[in-house]
N, C-alpha and C positions, 0 to 999 in steps of 0.2 A: 279560751274556754276549755275546761277539762271536765271529765265525767265525775271523778270521785272527789278530791279534796276541794277543787274549785268549781264543782258542778253539783248537780242534784243527783240523788239516788232515788230509787222508787219510794213512793210514799211510805212512811214509816209509822207503824202502829205500836210496836213493841216498845215499852219504856226504856229497856236497856239499850236497844239499838238507837233509839232517839237520843239517849244520853251520850252514846259514843259519837254520833253524828254531830251533836252540839259541841262536844269536847274538842274534836279536831277541826271544826270549822269556826272556833272562837265566838260561839254564841253562849256567852257566860250566864246571862239572866236565864235563858231556857235551861241550861245545865243545872243551875242552882235550884230552880224551881223543881225539876225532876228529882234532885237529891232530897229536897225538903219533903216532897210528896212520897218518895220511896226510900225510906231510911236505910234499907238493907241492900239497896241497888249496887253500891260501890264495892260489895264483896260478892256479888252474885256469881261472877266468873272471872277468869284470870285477865280477860281483856278489859273489863270494866274496872277491876281492881288496879290495873296498870294506869289506865286513863285518869282515874280518880285519886291516885296516890295512896291507896290502901295497902301499904307495904306488908302489914301483918297478914292480910289475906293472901297476898302474893307468896309470902314465905310458907304459909300453911299449905296452899295448893300445890306448890312445887315439892314440898316435903312429901305430901301424900302421893303425888304423881309427877315425877321429874319431867316427863314427856310434855306436860302442859306448858312448859317454858318455851317450847317452839311450836305449839299447837296453832294452826291457822284459823283465824276467826271466820265462821261461815258467812258473816255479813260483809265484810270488806275483803277478805282474803289476806289479812295482815297478821303477822306474828306479834305476840304480846309486846316486845320491845318497841315496835313501831307506835303503839298506843301511848307509851310513856313519852316518846319523843315528839309526837305530833299533838299531844294534848295541850290545850291552853289553860287547863283547870289549875295549874300552879298559880295563876294570877288571882284566884279566889282567896288566897291566903289560908289561914287556919291549919298551917303545917302541911298543905297539900304539896307544895314545892318540894319540901324535904322528903315526903312520902313518895313522890314520883321518883326522885333520885334513888332512894333506897330500894324501891321496887326494881328499877333498872340494874342497880347493883346486884340484887338477888338473881335477876335474869342473866347477867353476864357471868356471875360466878357458876351458874348452872349451865353454862355452855353457849348462851346466845351469842350470835355473831354481831360485833360492833358495826359491821358494815351491811347489816340487814337492809333490804330495800324492797320497794314495791314498784309496780309498773302501771301507769295510767294508760288505759286502752287507747286514748287519743294520741299518745306519744309513745308507742311501744318500744322504741329504741332507747329511751331515757331511763336510767335507774334513779329513782327517788329514794334517797338513803335515809337511815335513822338520823344521821348527822344533819341532813338538810332540815328535817323536822325541828330539831332542837335549835339550829342556828338561823334558818331562813324563814320559818313559819311561827314557832312558838316562842322564839327569843328567850331561850332557857340556857344561858351560858354555863352555869354550873353543871348541868346535865350534859352539855356539849363537851366539856372538859373531861367528864367521866368517860364518855365515849372515845375521845381522842386518846386518853391514857390507855384505854383498852384496845387501841389499834385502829380506830376509825380513820379513813383515808381523807385528809383535808382537801385533797384534789379530786373530789368526786364529780367535778363538773357542774354541780348545782348549788352546793352550800354557799360558796363565795358569791355567785351572782345574786342570790336571793337575800343573803344577809346584807349585801351592799345596797340592793335596791330599797330596802326598808331602813338602811343605816342603823342596823343593830351593832353599835360600836363594840360592846364587849365581845360579841361573838366574832366580829371581824378580827379583833385583836388576838383572840384565841386561835383562830385559823392561821394567822400570821405566825404566832408563837410556835405552832406545831408544823410549820413548813409549807403553807399554801403558796403556790406560785400565782402572783397577781396578774401575770401576763399570759397564762397558758390559755390555749384555744380549746373549746369544748369539742371532743371528737364527735359528738352527736350533732351539735348545731353549727360547728365550724366558725364559732365566733368567740371573741374574748368577753370577759365581764365588762369591760369598758365599753365595748360596742353594744352589748346587750342593754346596758343602762340608759343608753341614748333613745330608746323606743318610747319613753313615757311622756311624750308631749301631750297626750290626750287624757292624762289622768293627773288632776291637780294634786291629789294627796301623794301619789308617788313621784310626781315631777319634782317636788322639793326634796324628798328623801333621796332620790336618785341623783340629783345634783350634788348632794352632800357625799353620796357614795363615789361619784366620779372624782370629786376632789380628794377623797381619802385614797382611792386607788392611785391616783397620779402622784400624790405626796409619798406614797410607798413604793414608787418605781414602776408602775404599770407602763407598758410600751404602748404609745398611741398610734404607731405606724403599722401595726400588724395587719395584713390583708385579711378580710373576713368575708364569709358568705360567698355565693356563687360568682359575685362580680369582683372579688378581691378588693373590698372597699375598706378604707381606714375608718377610725373613729371620727376623725375630722370631716371626711367626706359625708359620713352618715349624719352627723350634726348639721352640716350645711344643707344637705338634701332634704332633711326633715323640718328645717326651719327652726332649729334650736336658737335660743337667745344668744346674743353676741358675748355675754359673759362666759358661756360655755365654750364658745368658739375660742375666745381669748385664753381661757384656762388651758385648753388643748395646745394652743400655740406656744403658750409659756412653758409647757412641759415637753416641747420638742416635736409637736406634730408638724409634719412637713407639708406646706401648701402646694408644693410642686409635685407631690406624689400623684400617680394616675391609677385609675381603676384598670381592670382588664380590658374594658372597652375604650380606654383613653380619656375617660371623664376626670376632671380635676375637681377639687373642693370648690374653687371659684365658679366653675361652670354649673356645678350642682346648686350652689346658692343662687346664682343668677336665674337659673331655670325656675326657681321657686319664689322669685321676686324679692329675695332677701338682700336688698341693697346695702344694709348696714354690715352684714357678714362679708359681702364682697369688698367693701372699703377696708375692713379690718384685714382681710387676706392680702389686698393690695399693699397695705402698709408693711406687711410681712414678706413682701417680694413676689406675691402671686402676679402672673400676667393676665391682662385683660383679653378676653377672647371674643370673637365674633359669634353671635347666637343665630342659630337657624330660625326660620319663621315659626316652627313648632315650639322652639324654646322661648321665643318672644311672646307666643300665645299663652304658654303656661305661666310665664312671668306676669303678663298683664292680668290673667285670671286670679293669680295668687295676691296680686296687688289690688284686686277689685276694681281694675281699670276697664270698665265695660266698653267704653268708646274705642279704646285701642284694641281690645279683644274682638269687638265686632268688625273693626277695620281690617284686621288680620284675616278673619274668616272670610270676609267679602273678597279680599285680594288673592286668597289662596284657597280655591274651591276643593273641598274633600280633605282639607288638612286635618280635621278632627278624626275622621274616619281612618286615616292613614298614620295616626300617632303610634309610636312604639309602646310596648307593654308597660314600661315605667311610667310614661306620661299618661296613658289611659287609666292607670290605677290612682292617679291624682284625686279622682272623684271619691275613691274609698278612703284616702288619707283625710280629706276634708270633712267626709261625713262623720268621722270620729272626733272632729273638733267643734267648738262652738263658733262656727263660721258660716251661718245660714246664708249670708249675702254671697259669699264666694261659691257655696254649693249651688245656689240659684243660678249665678252666672255660668258656671260650668254646664249645667243643664240647658241653659238658654242658648249657648253656642254649639251644643251638639254632643256633649259627652254622654255616653250610654248609661242610662239609669240602672241597667242590670250588669255592669261591669263586676267581675269577681275579684275580690281581694282577700283579706285575712280569712283563713280556713274556708275558702270558697264561698264566702258570704258576699251578698250584694251591699251596696251603700246603705240600703235600708236596714239589713241586718245589723250593720256596724253602728248606724246612728241609734238603733234600738237598744243595743247592748250598753251604750253610754247614756241612754236616757234623754237624748237630744230630741225632744218632742217637735221643735220647730223644724229641725233638719228632716225628721220623719215626715212631717206634714208637707214639706216642699217636694220631697221624693214621691209621695203619694200623688200629689197634684200632677207630677210629671209622668204618671203611669207605672210607678213601681208595682211589681207584683207582690202583694202582701202574703201570699201562700208559698212563694218560691222556697225551695229547701236549699240550705247551704251544702257545700260538697263534703266537708269533713265529718259533720255531725248528723247530717240529714234533718236539719231543724229549720223551723220557720222564723221569720222576724219576731213573731209573738214569742216564741220560746226564747229567742235571744234577749228580748226586752225583760221577760220574767227572770231569766237566769242573771242577767246584768243587775236587776234590782237587788239580788242578794250578794252577788260576788264581784261585780264591778263597782257598784255603789258610788258612781260618780257624784260627788257632793253637790255639783251644780246641775245635775240631771233631774228630769222630772219623769219618773217611771210610770206614775199613775196616768199622767197626761198621754204619754207615749202608748201605753197599753189601750187607753180609751180610744185614741186616734185609730189604731189598728182594728179594734172591735168595730168602731163605726164604719170603717172601710169594708167590713165583712170578713175579717180574717177568721180562718178555721180555728176553733177553740180546742180541738181534740187531736190535731195532728201531732203524733209522737216523734221523738228523735229516734236515731238508730238503736238506742238502748231501750226503747219503749217508754220513755218518760214524756209526759204531756206537759204543757206550759205551766199550768198551776202548780205542779209539783216543784218546779225550779224556782219559783218566785217567793217573795216575802209574804207574810200573812195578808198584808194589804192588797198586794197584786193577786194572790190566790182568791181572796174574797171578791175582788172586782171581776175576775174571769168567771167565777161561779155565778156571780149575779148577772153577767151577760148571757151565760148558758140558760139560766132561768127565764130571762127575757126572750130568748129565742125558743123557748118551749122545750128546754132540756137538751 
């Protein structure tokens, strides 16, 4: 979750600001409606002209006042070039794609920096570049090449991962042409693109494109054995620990992943797969020379839970008093991993044998936050049944589960999730409707129109 591109901003009334927000967040129908209603909007200022591809207006404005080419927008704090690069309005046709490129050309000729970037307050160490917008968000390869020819750095640490997760093939090929290193580690995240792509087990839309991105990276020489993250974990270890399908594990092995490699704590890919009950991956690793290891009682418990073997899980809990309470951090976080998946049975079993319903996971959110972000209403219901606090704030954003559900309805958009049912469950449980996140944004601001209407209806039912 992020505040700007991937998150909500304060409720927008001004048509120009609404159009900019729709343009960079790929809400094309909303953008088109605003353009139809306000015919002169695309030339109202330099930022709108850039986002809309009104190159004539850009040229005129710069000629009259060259300083406008680097003027920061009061709405997002972006310079004009960023609006060209993050705008999705080139998809509307009608010459807008060419107009956006010509506008960018005018800006670059006027002295704009091809490596222009912005910072999301949620991740202040990461530079989100103009090239990232063109390659990893808007999928505008012709604009990306214009930037690269003007000196944009293909190794900006963000463009390759996001182009690959969406499998924007033309953009990937351009990055390769201009010298991207497919194996480099991000200095901010300490991970390779290959490692980054293995995170999308919980998103069916990105799962498919990420698998294709993984194959593309490996075919172009990405190193699968680079230690990543604080544990020094390889891509193979991550795939096995997250329960990725055996096709992904086999692909990594085919391209040189080492099944004998160990993390900083001594964990192997086989052991990580076994701890998550991934027997198929274990057998595949064994066929490639991995050694079978003896599991601890705690590891046998996580394997039983992941395999939905309630009888075995209960047997281990009875024979090992206090075992759940004494689990390590990684095993305690299993409940957060499962909350992100369509695995209500497994989630219920974890809660039944003693996992903490308020375990902190991604962004300091609880399992309820995470289930709500993905719109898993059944998961949310089980968590609420087991006493989940529906008003607890996550650590990174100071947001409630209701905010996460609303935000997810617009930005996670899990195709199998049910955000209306999730929000309804939270409201029925008594969730506070007005608690704002640390940027002062309330849940209805973050959600789709349907979610916003539901929250407003609930507020009326409660008497305002």
